[in-house]
N, C-alpha and C positions, 0 to 999 in steps of 0.2 A: 504494500500500499504506499502511495506517495505521501510525503509529508509536506508538499508543497501546498500553500493555500490556494483555494479557488480563485481564479482571476476575477477582479472586479469589473463588471460590465462598464463600457465606455459611457453608457447613457448616465451614470451616476455623476460624471464630472460637471454636468449642467445644473443639477439640483444641489450639489454639495458645496459648491463654491469655488471648486477647482478651476473651472473655466474662467470665472471672473478674475481669480488671482493671476491667471496667465495672460487675460485680455481684459484689462480694466475698463476699456470703453466698449467692449463686446463687438468691437471692429465696426463701430459706428462711422468711422472716418470713410468707410466705403459705401456708405448709404446713398449719397447723392448720385453717385456713378450708377449704382445698381438701380436706382428709381428711374434714372434717364433711360436705361435699357427697357425697363418694364413700360414706360410711357411710350417708347418708340413702337413696341409691339402692339399696345392699346390702340395707338393712333393708326398704325398700318392697317389695322382691321376694323376701324371706326367702332370700337367697343364703347358702350355707354352704361358701365355698370352702376347701379345705385348702391350696392352693398358689396364690399370688399373685405376678405378676410385673410390675414397673413398668419400662417401656422409657422410657429417657430420664429416669432418676430424679433427676438433679441432685444435690443434697446429701444425698438419702435421707430427709429429715425427714417427707415425706409417709408413706412407709412405716412409719417409727418411730411416728408418731401413729396409724397404722391397727392396728399390732400392739398398741398398749396399749389398744385398744378392740375386739379381736376375740378369738375363741376360741383357747385356748392350744394346740390341736392345728393351727393354721394357721402355714405357713411362708412366709417372704417372701424375694424376691430382687430386686434392682435392677440393670438393665443400663444402662450408660453408655459413650459413646465418648470422654468427655474424662478424661485422667488428672488434671487439676486437680479435677474434680468428684469423682472416685474418692477423692481425698485427704479431702475433707469427708465423704464417706460412711463412710470407715473408722472415723471416730470414733463411729458409731452401730451398728457391728456387734455381734451377739450370737448366741446359740445358734440363734435361729429367723430371723435376719435377716442376709443376706450381700449383698455387692455385687461385681460384676464388670465388667471391661472387655469388652463384647460387642456384636456387631452381630446382633440377633435374626434378621435376614433370612438370615444365614449359618449359623444353628443348625438344621440339618435335624431333629433329634430332640426340639426343645423342645416341651413340652406342658404347659399350666397350666389351672387351673380358672378363673382370672380374670387377664386382661391389663389393664393400666392404660396409657393413653396420655394423660398430663396435659400439656396445653399444648405438644404437639410437632409435629403434622402440619404446622402453619403454617410450620415451620422447614425442611421436607424438600422438596428440588426436585422430585422425582417422587413426590409424596405419594400418588397413586393407585396406582402400581406398588408404593409400600411397603405401603399398606393391603392390597393383593391378596395380597401375599407373606406377611402375617402373620395373616390371617384364620383359617388353621387351626391355629394355635399356642395357642389358648385356647378354652375353650367359651364363655366369656362375655367380652366386652370392654367396658371403659368408656372413654369418650373425654371430655376436657374440651377444649372448642374456643374460643377467642377469637372473638367477633363484633365485627370492626373494620370491616366494610363498612357504615358509617352516614353519615347526612346530615351530622352535625356533625364527624364523623371527617375527611370530605372537605374540609370548609371549613377545618379546623384543620390540614390536611396531616398528620393523626395517622398514617396508614400509612406515610408516608415517614419520620417519626421513629422508628417501631417497626422499619422496616428496617434503619436505621443503628445503633440502640441495642441492640434485641433479636434482630435476625436474623430477622424475620418476612418471608417472601417471598411468603405467600399470605394472602388476606383473605377473611373468610367472613361471610356472614349465616346465619341459620338454615336457610333453604331450601337454600342451596347446600352447607351442610355435610352435611345429611341426604341430599341427593341425591348427594353424593360417596360417602358410605358405601354407600348402596344400589347405585351404579354398580360399586362395588368388591366387591360380592357379599354385603354385610351385610344381616341382617334386623334392623330397629329394633324393640326391645321397648319402650323407654320413652325420654323425654327430658324435661329441664326446664332452665329458666333458672337460673343461679347469679348472685345480685345482688351485684355488685362493690361496690356501696354499703354492704353489709352487712360487708364484709371491713375489720376494724379497721386493716390496714396500707394501705389505699387512700388516696392522695394526690390524689384527684380534686377539681377546683376547686368551691367551694362552690355556685356557681350551676348547674352540671351535676348535682351531687348532688341539689339542690332539684328541678329539672326532672324528674329520673329518678324521684325519690321520688313526686311529684305525679302523673306520667303513668303509671307502671307499673300501678297498680291498675286504671286506666281501661281500658287496652288494651296488655296485655304487648307483643304483637308490634309494634304501631306505635310505642311508646315505645322499644323496642330499636332499631328501624330509624332513628328519628330521633335519639336522644340516646345510644345505646350503653349501657354500664354493666353489661353481662352478658356471661357466657359460657353455653356450651351444654354440659350434661352429658348423655351419651347412653349408654344400655345397649343392646348389640347382641349378635347371635349370628353 
């Protein structure tokens, strides 16, 4: 019999305070850039949601940025499992924006015009089960998915670093991300790469930024597979 203790699930880091200790801003500095990508998708398809829910909303800054750029009849709610994140969110509450500690998979009556899943499915152990359980809770769904399954990522042991620091336990490339959504019952309406090297808060090494900027216009897919530097934004039903 092994004397090694059972591993602690990575999901515990968000409620225990470990994630806040490592990331005191809960990465709110990326929120404006992420909100711009979401707005681009919304505007590209002339979506006019009146209710938006972000699942795993972190510090709540993405929703605050969206509220500032959308119609005044739209209301916003953010769901979180972390009490520490909720404390950050509460600074952003207003008449049309609220936050709650909730697990959306346990909310039988939830229904929204648009659900947002921004950089969260890579954290969830049974992500396919999760995707299936939330599919009917919104007419439209927008996913932002890190694409960490890359050649340079493997060489630099980048996935291992993201496991320890960010709690990423799944690693995707474009094909596997889209296949996962389809296998979970979603219909893909549109998708596009979001360019991390255009994110002002990005701390990417200069040589990687250069390689990505040079190769991406030549072949988007090949550039991302080789050098990374992008996430995938997906609109689905």
